[in-house]
N, C-alpha and C positions, 0 to 999 in steps of 0.2 A: 462567560456564558452570556448570550445576548437576551434582551427582553423576551424576543419571540421564543427563543428556545426554551427558556426558562417557563415561559407560558405553555407550551407544548408539553413539558414534563409535568406541570402542574394538572393540567386537562387529563393527562394519561392517569395521574393518580386519582383523579376525582372520578374518572369514567372507569377506571381499571380495565382500560385497553390501549394498545399502542397508538399513537397518533403519528400520520405522515409528516414529515419534516421538509421533504422535497417533492417536486412533482415528477421528476425524471430519477434514474439511476445513472450515476456519473462515473461508474467504472464498467469496462466491457466484461462480459459474462461470455466465456468461449462455450461453444456448442458441445465440446468434448473436454472439460476440465479434469485435471488429475487431481483427486481428493487423497489427501495424505493426513493420517492422524498419528502423529508421534506420541510414543509414551516413553518416559524416562523414569529411572528408579530415584525414588525420594531419597535426598541426602546425598546423591551420588552424581556430582557434576559431570556431565559428559559420558553417561553410562545409559546408553540406549536400552530400553527394555522390549520395546515392540513397536510395530507400525502396521495400520492397516491403510492400504492403498488401492486404487482402481479408477476407473474412467466411467463406470456405470454402478447404479445402485445395486444391481444383482451381480455384479462382476467385481468381488473384493478379494485380495490377497492378504493374508496375516503373514507378518514375519516377526519372529521373536527371538531373544536372546536368553537361553535357558539361566546363564550365569552372567549377569553384565559386568562383574567385575573380571571376568576372563577375557584378556586382551584378544586371542584368537578368535573367540565367539564373537566378540564386538566387531571386529573387521569381517567376518563371515557375513554377518547381519548387514554391515555396510555394502559389500560386495552385492548381495542379493538386492537390497533396496536400490543401490546404484544402477543396476541393470534394468530395473523397472524403470526407474526415472529418465535413463539415458535414452531408452528405446522410445519414450514418450517425447523427450526432446529431440531426438533424431528423426522422428515422424514429421516434424515441423521444419526439417531441413532438407526439403525435397523439392519445393517449388520456389521460383524466385521470378521478379518481374523487373524489367529494366536491364540495361547494359552498363558495363564498365563500373565507375564510381557510383553510379545511381541504382546500381543492382540491389534489390531488397528480396528477403523472403516475404511471402506473402501472408503468412501468419506466424504467430508466436505461442509457445506453450503457456498454460496458466495452471499453477498449482494452488489449490485451497486447503488452508488449514483451519481447524476451529477457531482459533484466538491468536492474539499476538504471542503468547506463550509458545505456541507452535512453531512461529518464526525463530524464536530464540533458540528453541530445541534443534531447528535446522541449521541455525547459524554454528551452534556448537559442534554439530556432526559435521558441518563442511570444513571448520577449523580443524577438526581431528582427521580429516581425511586428506586434505589437500596437499600435505606436505609429506605424505608417507611415499616411501621408496618402493619401486616395484622390483628390486634386485637386492641381493645381500641377505644377512641373517634374519632381517625383519621384513622381509618382502610381504607385499601384500597384492592382490589382483590388479591387473592394469586398470579395471574400471574404478577402483577406488579413488586414486587421485583426480581422475577425471570427473568423476561424481562430486568430489570436494570441490573443485574450482567451479563448476557450474553450480553448485548449491550457494556458494559464496556469491556469485555473481547475481543469482535470483534474490538472495538476502539484501544485498547492496540496492539492487534496484527498488525493492521493496519499500525502502525508506525515501524513494522520491515520490512525490504527489502527483496522483494521476495515472501512473503505470499500474497495469494489471496482471503482469506475470506471476507475482506470488502474492496472494492476499488473504487475510484472516477474515473469516465469514462474519464474526462478530462486529468487525470494523463496517463491513458492507452493510449490514442490518442497521446499526445504529446510524450510519449516514442517512439513512431515508426514515427510519421510525425512532421516535421519542417514547421512553418507558418511564413508568413512575419508580424507578430504582435508580441508583447511583451509577456513575460512569464505571466503577470497579466491579459492582454486581452486573453491568452489561456485558462484561468479559466473560460471563458465564453462560455459554450457548444454550444450555437447557433452560436457564430462568429467563433469558431473553427471548427464546422462542415460546415460551410460556406466556408473555405478554403479546407477542405478535399473533401467533396461531396456537392457542391451546388446543388440545385434542378434542375432538367432537364430544359435546355433553359434559366437558369438565370446565368449571370456571377458571379465571386466571388465578385466583387465589389457591385454588385446589392444585393447578399445575404448578405452581410456584413451590407449594410445600413439597411436591414429588421432586421438583428439581433440586431442591436442597436436601433430598435424601440420597446419599451415595449409593445406598443398595438398589435405589430404582432408577437413579440417573447417576451413574458413576461420573468422575470428573471428565471433562473433554481434554484433558492433558494440559502441559505434558507430564506432569507428576500423578501418580495415583494417589488415593485417599490412605490416610494412615490407618482406618480401620481395616481396610482391604489388604494393606501391607501386613499388618500384626496378625490378622485373622487366616488369610487364605496364602498370600503371596510368599512369606518369609518361609512357612512350614513347606510349602511346594518347592521352593528352591533348595531347602535342605534336603528334600528326598531325592531331587534331581543329584546333588552333589554326593550323596551316600550311594546312589546307584553308580554314580560316575567311578567313584573309589573302588566299588565291588567289581566293577567291568562287566556287570551282569546286561547283556544287551537287551533282554526283554524288559527288566526293569527301568533301565535307561529310557527305552523307548514309551513305556507306559508314563514315566516321570514327565517326558517332554509334551505327550499327549495332554496330561493333566495341566501342565502350564499353559499349554495353547489355549486349551478350552477356557481357563480361567480369565486369560487375557482377551480371549474373543468376546467373552461376555462383558468384559469391561468397555471394549470399543464399539461393539455393535450399537448400543443406544445412541452414541455420538454418531455414528456413520448414518443412521437412519435419519437423525435430526440434520444433518448437514445437506442431505439429498432433499429434505423437505424445505430446507432454506433455500437452496439453489432453486428449487421451484417457485417459491415465493418472489424470489428477485428477478427471475425471468419474466415475471407478471407485470414487473415495473417498467415502463418504457425507457428506452435509452436515450439520453441526452444527445443533442445533435453534435456538439464538439467530441463525443466519445470515439468517432471514427478517427478524427485528427490525432488525438492521443495514442489510438492503437497504430497507426502509421509511425508515430515516434518510438513505440515500442518495438516494431518491426525494425527500424533502424538500429536502435540499442542491441537486439538479438542478432541482426546480421553481423554488425561490427563485431561483436565479441566472438561469435561463431567464426568468423574470418581469421580473428586473431588466434583461437585455438587451432585452427586448421594449419596455421603456420608455426606451430609449436609454442605458443605463448606459454609463459611463466604463470604460475599460481600467484594469487594476491598476496600484498605483503602480510607480516603478522601484525604490525603497528604502522599506522600512517605516520609520515613525518609531519612537522608543523604546517610546511607549505602545502602538502597534498591534502592536510586535514582542513585547511582554511578553504582552499579551492573547492573541497567537497562540500563545504559547508555553505559556500557562496552558491553553488549549483542546486542545492536543496532549499535554500531560501528563495531562489528564483523560480524554481519549479512550484513551490508551494503558492507563491503570489500568482503565478499564471494559472494555477488550478482553481483557486479560489475566485478569480476575478471571470475564468470561463464557466465554473457553476452559477455565479450570480447572472452572466450574461445570458445562460440558456434558460435558467430555472426561476420563474417568478417568486416560488417560495423562499429560495436562497436569497434574492434580491431583496424581498420584504424583510428579511431578517438582517441584512446588512444595513438597509434603511433604518431600522429601529436602533442600531448603534451609531448612525451618524456616519457610515462609511460609504453610503450612496444616498440619492435622493431623487425624488419624482414630483412632478408638479404639472401644472398648466402655463403655457406660454402667455404671458400678459403683455410683452412688449417684443416686437421683431424689427431687425432690419436686415431684411435677406437682400438687398441690393448693395450693401456695404461693401467698398472696395478701398484697399489700402496700397501705398507703394513701399515695397521693401528697401533694404539697404542698397540692393544692386539695380534699383530704380526700375524695379518691375511691378507692374500692376496686377495685383492678385485679389480675388474675392476672399473676404473674410466678414461673412455675415455675423450678427450678433443676435441674442435672444435672452429675454429675462424670464426666467422661471420663477414662479411662486409656489415654494415648496412648504408643507407642514412638517416635514421631517426634522428631527434634531441634527442638524448638520455639523460636522466636524472637519470638513475639508476647506483647505485655505486657498486663496488666490494663487493661481499657477499651476494648480493641479490638473493634469491631463486626463481627459474623460473618454469614455466610449459609451455607446447607447445602445441598448437591445431594442429600443423601439424605432430606430433608424436604420437605412439600407447599411449593408456591410461595407466597411471602410470608412464609415463617419467616425470623426474624431473632433474633439472640441477641448478647450482650456477654459477654466474659471477665471473671469476677469475680475469679479468683485462678489463679495457676500455681505448683504446689507438686512439687518432686521427690518421686518415689516409687521408690525403688531406681533400676534402670535405665531406668524409664519416668517419665512426666509425668502428674501429676493436674490436669487443667484443669476448673475449675467455671466453667460458663456459665449466664447467666440469659436466658430466653426473653423477649423483648420485643415480638414482633409475629407476627402469622399465626396466631392462636388463635381468631379470631372475635370476635364483640361482647359474648358472654355472660361472666358471671363464672366460669363453668367452661368450660376450654378444649374445643374439639372433640377428638372421638377422633383420634389419629395426629398432631396438631399440636404435641405436646411428646414429647421424648425420654422414653423407659421403660427400665426397668433391663434390663440385658444386651443392649440395641439397639447395633448397630454404626451409628456416625455419623460423618459427616466434616464439618469446618467449614474455611472460608477466609476472609480478611479482605472486608469488604463496601466497596466502593470508595464506595457511597453517594453522598449528596449532599455536594458540596463548595461552599462560599460561594465566590462569584466574587470574586476579589483586588479591592481597591479600590485603582485608579491615579490618579495626580493628573491634574488638568485640564491640557490642552496648555500653557495660560499660565504654570502652575505647574512644568513640567518642569524639573529643574536644568539648568544651562546647558551641563554636560557632556554632555548627551544630546539637545539641540537640534540640528536641522538648520540649518547656517548657510551663507551664500554665501562660500565659501572661493575661488571661481574661477569662470570662465566654464563649466567642466563640472561644477560642484558647486553649481548655483543653489539658493538657499534655498527650501523648498518650504513652504507652509502645512500646519499640522497636519491641517486639516480638508478637505484637498484631495484628491480622489479619484483623479487622475492628473496627470502634468506634460503639458505641451505635446507635441504628437506631433512627433518628429524625422524629418530626412531624411539622417542620417549613412550614409556607404556601409558 
């Protein structure tokens, strides 16, 4: 945590109110997001219990699994949820712009869950569904595997910094507001909203006490509270099982209604909180480069949609060593790009990075705007230099490539030297791009004397690492057949055979 972030949390604790950390919202918020609140049975991995889903505050649908341990009921629930989600996804596969390889869908779906635990629940559900067969003795409806592969795609994109197709609301909120509680407590949507927007006439402290009471603010999932399980849920499931064994349709319907009512009361407070949080986030202005990130989401969504339209296979159960390394490289690159874009757009984020020595700002005290050098190819090119006196604790070394939110688009520079200057630091930079094609730079494209300017590292273009061919992967990183449950998988296989395990 940087110094400014720590100060923001300390100020929030001192004033008992959330403190803004950014000037902008750096993730896109759809005009029609699909809110999904998944609920799972405590102690039963991969056993969905219920889900509340909808695209409007007053248009919710509750789906339940009366007996989560029953395989048929689990996949009936998955099929019902899958139809809702696939209808929403398909509604974004209607309009494209461009032609040929440049054709893209104009919008992408956005699914919002309460917290990162909700994404984990959807990941488990996608893994449970995507390998199921639609024929044979364990057949499931056609929508189940389709829903599974799309859910897995959305979960994988959620790991990429800057994407907005699947986001937890607690992450969006903590990106903009600092609270006086720990990062773990910030994953509780009720307590987080108590800091940011307590109910009218209620203090933050009172709102926090209510948020910690599972009877007033049930957990936002994915697991229910132990008190609710022991007191209400377990007896209700037992009554459903007894009615199912007796075969009494009236008792069975009554038991199902009781379970639905119980689970609805658990989910409705979170449902209302989520839509309140969405309204709060809409009031935060969107960062300039969010549109560019939305275009990237459109490309990802279009490419995967086209792949599925050509009978694409589901994702693998496990990544190979090479695919895992490539994925990690992509995630690292996207994170560096997103952090740089945030600092470029947002003065609050830039100040945060300056406090950690990852960026600097100051006044130009020396300038050589007309400097020209001769390259190795005997070409004369402008290479102006400027010395910036910065008070920031700088940790950037000479040779670091820079971009500047203070200069016109396309401006790039490189650090030539970093020299202590009393309590300040004198940073000499050389401008390398963004000056036009003429030998004389365009006006305003190079720093001038007494100009206030800021710089941060340019994530720039990084070469893709060279990974070995599958045949040359070290034996320590190959998938081998160690047993019936861990069969060897070819490196170039897109997916394993679909299973039927319960």
